[in-house]
C-alpha positions in Angstrom: 21.0 -14.9 120.7 23.7 -12.0 121.7 24.9 -9.2 119.2 27.1 -10.2 116.5 26.2 -14.0 116.9 24.7 -16.7 114.7 21.2 -18.3 115.4 21.5 -22.0 115.6 19.1 -22.0 112.7 22.4 -20.3 110.5 24.8 -22.7 112.3 23.3 -25.9 110.9 24.5 -24.6 107.2 27.9 -24.0 108.3 28.5 -26.5 110.9 29.5 -29.5 108.8 32.5 -26.6 107.6 34.4 -27.4 110.8 36.4 -30.7 111.3 34.7 -33.1 114.1 38.2 -34.1 116.0 37.2 -36.4 119.8 40.0 -36.5 121.6 40.8 -38.8 124.3 43.0 -36.7 126.3 43.4 -34.0 128.1 40.0 -31.6 129.0 37.0 -31.7 126.6 37.0 -28.7 123.5 34.6 -26.4 123.1 32.1 -26.6 120.8 32.6 -25.1 117.1 29.7 -23.1 117.3 31.1 -21.2 120.4 34.0 -20.3 119.3 32.7 -19.5 115.8 30.5 -16.7 117.5 33.6 -15.5 120.0 35.8 -15.6 116.5 32.3 -12.9 115.0 32.5 -11.2 118.1 36.0 -10.2 117.8 35.8 -9.3 113.9 32.4 -7.4 114.2 33.5 -5.3 117.5 36.7 -4.5 116.8 37.7 -5.5 120.1 41.2 -7.2 121.4 41.0 -11.0 121.5 42.0 -10.7 125.0 38.3 -8.9 125.0 36.3 -12.4 124.0 33.7 -12.5 126.9 33.6 -16.0 128.8 30.7 -17.6 127.3 32.7 -18.2 124.2 35.6 -19.6 125.7 39.0 -18.6 126.8 40.6 -15.9 124.6 43.4 -17.5 123.5 41.2 -20.9 122.6 39.3 -18.6 120.2 42.3 -16.8 119.0 44.1 -20.1 118.1 40.8 -21.6 116.3 41.0 -18.5 114.5 44.2 -18.4 113.7 44.4 -22.2 112.9 43.0 -24.6 111.1 39.4 -24.4 112.4 37.9 -24.8 108.9 38.2 -27.8 106.6 40.6 -27.0 103.8 38.9 -28.1 101.1 35.8 -25.3 102.0 35.6 -22.2 100.9 35.4 -18.7 103.0 32.4 -17.4 101.1 30.5 -20.5 101.7 30.6 -19.5 105.4 29.9 -15.5 104.5 27.0 -16.9 102.6 25.6 -18.6 105.3 26.2 -16.4 108.1 24.3 -13.4 106.4 21.2 -11.9 108.8 18.3 -14.0 108.1 15.1 -11.8 106.9 
C-alpha cells in the first residue's frame, strides 16, 4: 500500500457507496478503488490535479469523479470519513 491510499480491507467497507455503472460503449472505466485513492492522494498531498500519479488513472478522470457524482447521493460523506481512518 502506497502513501495516502486506503487498504483493500478499508475499501470493502465503503465500496457500496459508489454507483455501479457498466457501459456498453467506449473504453472500460477505471475502478472506483483506483480513482478514490487518486482523490485521497491529491487531498492529502496538497498537489495539483495534474500531478496525480499514473497508477490512479488520467488526472482528468480523477478530477472529474471528484467534482462529479462519484458517490451515491443518499450517502453521507461522514460515512466515508469514518471508514477510511487508519486501521490500528
